[in-house]
Kinemage of the C-alpha trace (Angstrom):
@kinemage 1
@onewidth
@group {chain A} dominant
@subgroup {mainchain}
@vectorlist {calphas} color= white
{ca unk a 1} P -38.418 42.979 -88.761
{ca unk a 2} L -35.986 42.545 -91.679
{ca unk a 3} L -39.201 41.237 -93.307
{ca unk a 4} L -41.361 43.886 -92.647
{ca unk a 5} L -39.549 46.558 -94.163
{ca unk a 6} L -38.796 44.742 -97.689
{ca unk a 7} L -42.347 44.139 -97.930
{ca unk a 8} L -43.896 47.263 -97.188
{ca unk a 9} L -43.314 50.821 -98.365
{ca unk a 10} L -44.715 53.563 -95.782
{ca unk a 11} L -41.756 54.001 -93.919
{ca unk a 12} L -38.980 56.007 -96.668
{ca unk a 13} L -42.904 58.465 -97.422
{ca unk a 14} L -43.179 58.429 -93.625
{ca unk a 15} L -39.701 59.587 -93.245
{ca unk a 16} L -39.699 62.406 -95.756
{ca unk a 17} L -43.239 63.654 -94.012
{ca unk a 18} L -41.524 64.057 -91.022
{ca unk a 19} L -38.539 65.871 -92.659
{ca unk a 20} L -40.792 68.073 -94.033
{ca unk a 21} L -42.573 68.576 -90.769
{ca unk a 22} L -39.079 68.834 -89.029
{ca unk a 23} L -38.052 71.585 -91.717
{ca unk a 24} L -41.207 73.387 -91.602
{ca unk a 25} L -41.660 74.141 -88.265
{ca unk a 26} L -38.343 75.551 -88.314
{ca unk a 27} L -39.113 77.475 -91.121
{ca unk a 28} L -37.599 75.951 -93.987
{ca unk a 29} L -40.915 75.639 -96.216
{ca unk a 30} L -38.681 74.767 -99.344
{ca unk a 31} L -36.902 71.954 -98.252
{ca unk a 32} L -40.826 71.123 -96.594
{ca unk a 33} L -41.641 70.963 -99.680
{ca unk a 34} L -39.032 69.256 -101.333
{ca unk a 35} L -39.335 66.301 -98.454
{ca unk a 36} L -42.808 65.881 -99.121
{ca unk a 37} L -42.286 65.941 -102.978
{ca unk a 38} L -39.716 63.159 -102.446
{ca unk a 39} L -42.352 61.541 -99.909
{ca unk a 40} L -44.714 61.350 -102.788
{ca unk a 41} L -42.628 59.877 -105.814
{ca unk a 42} L -42.521 57.101 -102.788
{ca unk a 43} L -46.376 57.080 -102.099
{ca unk a 44} L -49.079 59.534 -102.737
{ca unk a 45} L -49.970 60.434 -99.500
{ca unk a 46} L -47.017 63.189 -98.583
{ca unk a 47} L -48.620 65.015 -101.616
{ca unk a 48} L -52.125 65.654 -99.452
{ca unk a 49} L -50.402 68.043 -97.153
{ca unk a 50} L -48.240 70.381 -99.530
{ca unk a 51} L -51.133 72.499 -100.250
{ca unk a 52} L -50.683 72.914 -96.037
{ca unk a 53} L -47.046 74.114 -96.594
{ca unk a 54} L -48.264 76.295 -99.106
{ca unk a 55} L -50.721 77.909 -97.218
{ca unk a 56} L -48.789 78.402 -94.183
{ca unk a 57} L -45.756 79.591 -96.292
{ca unk a 58} L -47.932 82.212 -97.622
{ca unk a 59} L -49.130 83.472 -94.784
{ca unk a 60} L -45.851 84.005 -93.477
{ca unk a 61} L -44.023 84.551 -96.183
{ca unk a 62} L -45.765 85.646 -99.009
{ca unk a 63} L -46.985 84.392 -102.217
{ca unk a 64} L -43.612 83.911 -103.665
{ca unk a 65} L -42.436 81.685 -100.720
{ca unk a 66} L -45.560 79.197 -101.392
{ca unk a 67} L -45.079 79.124 -105.775
{ca unk a 68} L -41.641 78.017 -104.436
{ca unk a 69} L -42.896 75.343 -102.485
{ca unk a 70} L -45.264 74.060 -104.385
{ca unk a 71} L -42.914 73.947 -107.419
{ca unk a 72} L -40.012 72.302 -105.383
{ca unk a 73} L -42.447 69.603 -104.523
{ca unk a 74} L -43.099 69.051 -108.511
{ca unk a 75} L -39.718 69.115 -108.917
{ca unk a 76} L -38.712 66.598 -106.302
{ca unk a 77} L -41.577 64.334 -107.276
{ca unk a 78} L -40.379 64.647 -111.135
{ca unk a 79} L -36.230 64.122 -110.340
{ca unk a 80} L -37.362 60.847 -108.858
{ca unk a 81} L -39.888 59.539 -111.368
{ca unk a 82} L -39.641 61.339 -114.845
{ca unk a 83} L -36.289 58.905 -114.947
{ca unk a 84} L -38.286 55.852 -114.787
{ca unk a 85} L -41.288 57.548 -116.912
{ca unk a 86} L -38.423 57.973 -119.773
{ca unk a 87} L -37.156 54.377 -119.280
{ca unk a 88} L -40.414 52.738 -118.915
{ca unk a 89} L -43.510 54.885 -119.525
{ca unk a 90} L -45.828 52.104 -120.047
{ca unk a 91} L -44.058 50.453 -116.551
{ca unk a 92} L -44.076 53.663 -114.903
{ca unk a 93} L -48.056 54.242 -115.982
{ca unk a 94} L -49.066 50.366 -114.888
{ca unk a 95} L -47.313 50.803 -111.567
{ca unk a 96} L -49.559 54.896 -110.843
{ca unk a 97} L -52.358 52.900 -112.008
{ca unk a 98} L -52.338 49.467 -109.558
{ca unk a 99} L -51.432 52.311 -107.145
{ca unk a 100} L -55.202 54.327 -107.869
{ca unk a 101} L -57.230 51.500 -108.496
{ca unk a 102} L -56.164 48.995 -105.649
{ca unk a 103} L -58.855 47.690 -103.401
{ca unk a 104} L -59.607 48.387 -100.013
{ca unk a 105} L -56.833 46.906 -97.859
{ca unk a 106} L -57.555 44.795 -95.105
{ca unk a 107} L -55.363 46.932 -92.356
{ca unk a 108} L -57.856 50.074 -93.548
{ca unk a 109} L -60.380 51.199 -90.799
{ca unk a 110} L -63.103 50.694 -93.801
{ca unk a 111} L -61.686 47.266 -93.848
{ca unk a 112} L -62.544 46.474 -89.789
{ca unk a 113} L -65.431 48.084 -89.967
{ca unk a 114} L -66.840 46.437 -92.672
{ca unk a 115} L -65.378 43.378 -90.603
{ca unk a 116} L -66.595 43.654 -87.716
{ca unk a 117} L -69.569 44.697 -89.101
{ca unk a 118} L -69.945 41.148 -90.653
{ca unk a 119} L -69.365 39.583 -86.855
{ca unk a 120} L -71.800 41.422 -85.140
{ca unk a 121} L -74.203 40.542 -88.288
{ca unk a 122} L -74.666 37.116 -87.317
{ca unk a 123} L -71.379 36.225 -85.155
{ca unk a 124} L -69.826 33.717 -88.082
{ca unk a 125} L -66.435 33.872 -89.271
{ca unk a 126} L -65.412 36.690 -92.012
{ca unk a 127} L -64.988 33.877 -94.766
{ca unk a 128} L -68.608 32.790 -93.896
{ca unk a 129} L -69.836 36.501 -94.152
{ca unk a 130} L -68.481 36.470 -98.002
{ca unk a 131} L -65.482 38.945 -97.151
{ca unk a 132} L -62.268 37.731 -98.084
{ca unk a 133} L -58.372 38.785 -98.021
{ca unk a 134} L -56.784 38.922 -101.348
{ca unk a 135} L -53.440 39.421 -102.997
{ca unk a 136} L -52.937 43.073 -104.507
{ca unk a 137} L -51.732 41.983 -107.534
{ca unk a 138} L -49.756 43.956 -109.766
{ca unk a 139} L -46.123 43.237 -108.097
{ca unk a 140} L -47.629 44.651 -105.022
{ca unk a 141} L -47.365 42.747 -101.417
{ca unk a 142} L -50.646 44.125 -100.103
{ca unk a 143} L -54.034 42.482 -99.618
{ca unk a 144} L -57.452 43.805 -99.939
{ca unk a 145} L -60.714 43.085 -98.617
{ca unk a 146} L -63.132 41.803 -100.921
{ca unk a 147} L -66.513 40.804 -100.732
{ca unk a 148} L -70.219 42.129 -100.335
{ca unk a 149} L -70.269 45.879 -99.548
{ca unk a 150} L -66.356 46.559 -100.700
{ca unk a 151} L -66.696 48.733 -103.067
{ca unk a 152} L -69.718 51.034 -102.315
{ca unk a 153} L -67.258 51.271 -99.219
{ca unk a 154} L -63.977 52.076 -101.218
{ca unk a 155} L -66.041 54.629 -103.653
{ca unk a 156} L -67.730 56.207 -100.091
{ca unk a 157} L -64.712 56.717 -98.413
{ca unk a 158} L -63.257 57.911 -101.596
{ca unk a 159} L -65.809 61.147 -101.529
{ca unk a 160} L -65.503 61.445 -98.176
{ca unk a 161} L -61.557 62.034 -98.787
{ca unk a 162} L -61.677 64.159 -101.138
{ca unk a 163} L -64.765 66.050 -99.206
{ca unk a 164} L -62.972 66.227 -95.868
{ca unk a 165} L -59.682 67.146 -97.156
{ca unk a 166} L -61.325 70.257 -99.102
{ca unk a 167} L -63.178 71.286 -96.411
{ca unk a 168} L -59.957 71.101 -93.963
{ca unk a 169} L -57.572 72.787 -96.748
{ca unk a 170} L -60.437 75.912 -96.864
{ca unk a 171} L -60.649 76.013 -93.516
{ca unk a 172} L -56.866 76.387 -92.762
{ca unk a 173} L -57.113 78.832 -95.706
{ca unk a 174} L -59.955 80.946 -93.804
{ca unk a 175} L -58.347 80.485 -90.589
{ca unk a 176} L -56.493 82.846 -88.255
């Protein structure tokens, strides 16, 4: 278990996300915003919940509270990232680029679908279909799927992610 935790960075942002949820359901939206900001500094995905928290805070306590939530989340992320950006701007920018230009992670749902499709297509081994697990590079201990169709699937999933997130945020905004 120790080896897994050293090589995976999902535990920390997940803990901050859980803390944000716990604080938010108790009406402590500012604390929730801070937790989401800290989680986003570790890994980007908790930032996707900031609009949700801001919408809920807006509904329950008004515009000022929603602005506080967003501001505190940004400030918390800045407190973590800014010292690194000042000390080594190039390396900080490089680490963000590695995160955003990464490939299709082997454990992602889309990778699973591609691997299953390759097996269903010809019943052969994944390697014979041209799909391979490869190191992500850039100091990351992560495996990305490579091969035919991966770039298309990744681009499609990114477009779908943005569309679904916007649809969910708008749906939440319009809901009661």
